[in-house]
C-alpha positions as CSV (number, residue, x, y, z in Angstrom):
1,M,-10.9,6.5,20.7
2,I,-7.1,6.1,20.9
3,W,-6.1,4.9,24.4
4,Q,-2.8,6.1,25.9
5,W,-1.1,5.4,29.2
6,A,-1.0,8.5,31.5
7,P,2.6,9.6,32.2
8,G,4.0,8.2,35.4
9,I,1.3,5.7,36.1
10,I,3.2,2.6,34.9
11,D,6.4,1.5,36.7
12,S,8.2,-0.9,34.3
13,S,10.0,-2.5,37.2
14,S,6.8,-3.5,39.0
15,A,5.7,-7.1,39.0
16,G,2.4,-6.3,37.5
17,Y,3.8,-4.3,34.6
18,K,3.7,-7.1,32.0
19,G,0.1,-8.0,33.0
20,E,-1.0,-4.4,32.7
21,V,0.6,-4.2,29.2
22,A,-1.2,-7.4,28.2
23,D,-4.5,-6.0,29.5
24,Y,-3.9,-2.8,27.5
25,R,-3.2,-4.7,24.3
26,R,-6.3,-6.8,24.8
27,M,-8.3,-3.5,25.2
28,E,-6.7,-2.2,22.1
29,V,-7.8,-5.3,20.1
30,V,-11.4,-5.0,21.4
31,L,-11.5,-1.3,20.4
32,E,-10.0,-1.9,17.0
33,K,-12.6,-4.7,16.4
34,Q,-15.4,-2.4,17.4
35,V,-14.2,0.4,15.1
36,T,-13.6,-1.9,12.0
37,Q,-16.9,-3.7,12.4
38,S,-18.7,-0.4,11.6
39,I,-16.8,0.1,8.3
40,S,-18.1,-1.0,4.9
41,L,-16.0,-1.5,1.8
42,V,-17.4,0.6,-1.0
43,P,-16.3,0.8,-4.7
44,L,-15.7,4.3,-6.0
45,N,-17.0,4.7,-9.5
46,D,-18.3,8.3,-9.4
47,A,-15.5,10.9,-9.3
48,S,-18.1,13.7,-8.6
49,S,-19.7,12.1,-5.5
50,S,-19.3,13.3,-1.9
51,L,-17.3,10.1,-1.2
52,A,-14.9,10.9,-4.0
53,R,-14.3,14.5,-2.7
54,Q,-13.5,13.0,0.7
55,A,-11.2,10.4,-0.9
56,F,-9.4,13.1,-2.9
57,A,-8.8,15.1,0.3
58,I,-7.2,12.1,2.0
59,Y,-5.2,11.4,-1.1
60,E,-3.7,14.9,-1.3
61,V,-2.6,15.1,2.3
62,S,-1.3,11.5,2.4
63,F,1.2,11.7,-0.5
64,P,3.8,14.2,-1.5
65,V,3.4,16.0,-4.8
66,A,6.1,13.9,-6.4
67,E,4.2,10.7,-5.7
68,R,0.7,11.8,-6.7
69,D,-0.8,11.2,-10.1
70,P,-2.5,14.3,-11.5
71,L,-6.0,14.4,-10.1
72,E,-7.5,14.6,-13.6
73,N,-5.8,11.2,-14.4
74,L,-7.2,9.7,-11.3
75,V,-10.7,11.0,-12.1
76,E,-10.6,9.3,-15.5
77,L,-9.5,6.0,-14.0
78,I,-12.3,6.2,-11.4
79,E,-14.9,6.8,-14.0
80,H,-13.7,3.7,-15.8
81,S,-13.2,1.7,-12.6
82,G,-14.0,-2.0,-13.1
83,Q,-13.6,-1.8,-16.9
84,E,-10.7,-3.4,-18.8
85,F,-8.0,-1.2,-20.2
86,A,-7.4,-1.1,-23.9
87,D,-5.0,-4.0,-23.6
88,G,-7.9,-6.2,-22.6
89,E,-6.1,-7.6,-19.5
90,T,-5.8,-4.8,-17.0
91,V,-8.5,-3.5,-14.7
92,F,-8.4,-0.6,-12.2
93,R,-10.2,-0.7,-8.8
94,F,-10.7,2.1,-6.3
95,W,-12.0,1.0,-2.9
96,L,-13.1,3.1,0.1
97,G,-13.6,2.2,3.8
98,V,-16.7,4.1,4.8
99,A,-18.5,4.5,8.2
100,E,-21.7,6.6,8.5
101,G,-21.0,8.4,5.3
102,E,-17.4,9.3,6.2
103,V,-14.4,7.9,4.2
104,L,-11.9,6.6,6.7
105,A,-9.5,4.8,4.2
106,L,-8.9,4.2,0.6
107,S,-7.0,1.9,-1.7
108,A,-6.5,1.7,-5.5
109,Y,-4.9,-1.0,-7.5
110,T,-4.7,-2.4,-11.0
111,Y,-4.9,-6.2,-11.7
112,H,-2.8,-7.4,-14.6
113,R,-4.4,-10.6,-15.7
114,R,-1.6,-11.9,-18.0
115,R,1.0,-11.6,-15.2
116,R,-1.6,-12.6,-12.5
117,L,-0.3,-9.7,-10.3
118,G,-1.9,-6.7,-8.7
119,F,-0.1,-3.3,-8.4
120,L,-1.1,-1.2,-5.4
121,W,-1.3,2.4,-6.6
122,Y,-2.3,4.0,-3.3
123,M,-3.5,3.2,0.2
124,A,-4.1,5.7,2.9
125,T,-6.1,6.3,6.1
126,L,-7.8,9.5,7.3
127,R,-5.3,11.1,9.7
128,T,-7.7,11.3,12.6
129,A,-8.6,7.6,12.1
130,R,-5.1,6.2,12.3
131,S,-3.8,3.8,15.0
132,Q,-7.2,2.2,15.3
133,G,-6.7,-0.9,13.1
134,I,-8.3,0.7,10.1
135,G,-5.2,0.6,7.9
136,S,-4.8,-3.1,8.5
137,W,-8.5,-3.6,7.9
138,M,-8.3,-1.8,4.5
139,F,-5.2,-3.7,3.5
140,A,-6.9,-7.0,4.3
141,R,-10.0,-6.1,2.4
142,T,-7.9,-5.0,-0.6
143,L,-6.2,-8.4,-0.7
144,E,-9.6,-10.0,-0.4
145,M,-10.9,-8.2,-3.4
146,L,-7.7,-9.0,-5.4
147,R,-8.2,-12.7,-4.7
148,Q,-11.6,-12.5,-6.5
149,E,-10.2,-10.8,-9.7
150,D,-9.7,-14.1,-11.6
151,Q,-10.7,-17.7,-11.6
152,E,-7.0,-18.6,-11.0
153,L,-5.6,-17.2,-7.7
154,P,-3.5,-14.1,-8.3
155,I,0.2,-14.5,-7.4
156,G,0.1,-11.4,-5.2
157,L,0.2,-7.7,-4.8
158,C,3.2,-5.5,-5.3
159,W,4.0,-1.8,-4.8
160,E,6.7,0.7,-4.2
161,V,7.4,2.3,-0.8
162,E,9.5,5.3,0.1
163,R,13.1,4.7,1.1
164,P,13.7,6.0,4.6
165,S,17.3,6.8,3.6
166,A,16.1,9.3,1.0
167,F,14.9,11.7,3.7
168,T,17.2,14.1,5.6
169,D,14.3,15.1,7.9
170,L,14.1,12.8,10.9
171,Q,10.3,12.9,11.2
172,E,9.9,12.0,7.5
173,R,12.4,9.2,7.8
174,Q,10.6,7.8,10.8
175,L,7.3,8.0,9.0
176,A,8.8,6.1,6.0
177,E,10.1,3.4,8.4
178,R,6.7,3.1,10.2
179,R,5.0,2.6,6.8
180,I,7.4,-0.2,5.9
181,R,6.8,-1.8,9.4
182,F,3.1,-1.6,8.9
183,Y,3.2,-3.6,5.7
184,Q,5.6,-6.1,7.2
185,R,3.4,-6.6,10.2
186,N,0.6,-7.4,7.8
187,G,2.6,-10.1,6.1
188,S,4.4,-8.3,3.3
189,L,7.9,-8.8,2.0
190,L,10.5,-6.1,1.5
191,F,13.3,-6.3,-1.1
192,P,15.7,-3.5,-0.1
193,E,18.4,-4.3,-2.6
194,I,16.2,-3.7,-5.6
195,D,17.0,-0.3,-7.0
196,L,13.5,0.9,-7.9
197,L,13.8,4.4,-9.5
198,T,10.6,5.7,-11.1
199,P,10.2,8.5,-13.6
200,A,8.6,11.8,-12.7
201,L,4.8,11.8,-12.8
202,E,4.7,15.3,-14.2
203,D,7.0,17.8,-15.8
204,G,9.0,19.7,-13.2
205,L,8.8,16.9,-10.6
206,P,11.8,14.7,-9.6
207,D,12.3,11.0,-10.2
208,V,11.6,9.0,-7.0
209,S,13.6,6.2,-5.5
210,Y,11.6,3.4,-3.8
211,H,11.9,0.1,-2.1
212,L,10.0,-2.8,-3.6
213,M,7.4,-4.6,-1.5
214,F,5.2,-7.6,-2.2
215,Y,2.4,-9.6,-0.6
216,P,2.3,-13.1,-1.9
217,L,-1.1,-14.8,-2.2
218,E,0.7,-18.0,-3.3
219,N,3.3,-20.0,-1.4
220,Q,6.1,-17.6,-0.3
221,A,8.7,-20.2,-1.3
222,A,7.8,-19.3,-4.9
223,V,9.3,-15.8,-4.6
224,T,12.3,-16.3,-6.9
225,P,14.4,-13.7,-8.7
226,Q,12.3,-14.5,-11.8
227,R,9.1,-13.6,-9.8
228,I,10.7,-10.4,-8.5
229,R,11.5,-9.5,-12.1
230,S,7.8,-9.9,-12.8
231,L,7.0,-7.4,-10.0
232,I,9.5,-5.0,-11.6
233,D,7.8,-5.5,-15.0
234,V,4.3,-4.8,-13.6
235,I,5.5,-1.6,-11.8
236,L,7.9,-0.1,-14.4
237,L,6.8,-1.5,-17.7
238,D,3.1,-1.8,-17.3
239,S,2.3,0.9,-14.7
240,Y,4.9,3.6,-15.3
241,G,5.2,2.9,-19.0
242,V,9.0,2.9,-19.2
243,E,10.9,1.1,-22.0
244,P,12.9,-2.0,-21.3
245,D,16.1,-0.3,-22.4
246,S,15.4,2.7,-20.1
247,I,17.7,3.6,-17.2
248,Y,14.8,2.9,-14.8
249,Y,14.3,-0.6,-15.9
250,Q,17.9,-1.5,-16.4
251,R,18.9,-0.2,-12.9
252,A,16.2,-2.3,-11.3
253,V,16.9,-5.6,-13.1
254,A,20.7,-5.1,-12.6
255,T,20.1,-5.5,-8.8
256,L,18.5,-8.9,-9.1
257,S,20.4,-11.8,-7.7
258,P,19.7,-15.2,-6.0
259,S,20.0,-13.4,-2.7
260,Q,16.7,-11.7,-3.3
261,A,14.9,-15.1,-3.6
262,A,13.4,-15.0,-0.2
263,G,12.9,-11.3,0.4
264,S,13.7,-9.5,3.7
265,G,11.7,-9.5,6.9
């Protein structure tokens, strides 16, 4: 259940307003805890299962076409989930948040052992299950799984996120802003000056311009320009497969400077 205040009931000028808001937030926390306690984290290894079909439905409505890998590519990755890539150092994971047989959330990442970094491919929540703490639960569980990928603690998790300024539609821009705020509330760093342009995922689709985000599992003080370059390497070189002399990579590294050392809150 998502609780909302009835219109006209709360007078913000009243003496008890702050107390009522605090009570409401405590109620929200209790409800979120009740919801998330009923969810199990389940690995997805069978692309033909009922859980996979539910996950694909969430995937297709959560991301625009230009940001979705072809479904056949995702199916192949899922069928080899948990197995090392040909390079012998990269592994793909697809996780589901499931309650009573229903998929409420999903996340997919690769772990790059040589770089000690994870790259978050996708994370999404069932639309009818949003605003109930499930997204934060899924993000936390994803980080928990990443921590267990190697004997040495991974450096962290990185990903790309839509630039709000890329949208002319107000609703889409606000959605992109909310997505960034969600990750920041959950401890992630935003590097807005990094020019992260990614190549089209399929013929006929456009290149996409993103912001760079990062969740450090190590000390945040270690987030240097050299570390940020490693994040760019994982995303563009390892995951998108661009060449170091490509316009995509050159644009990204050209925006590195000491000012990015601490990220942006």
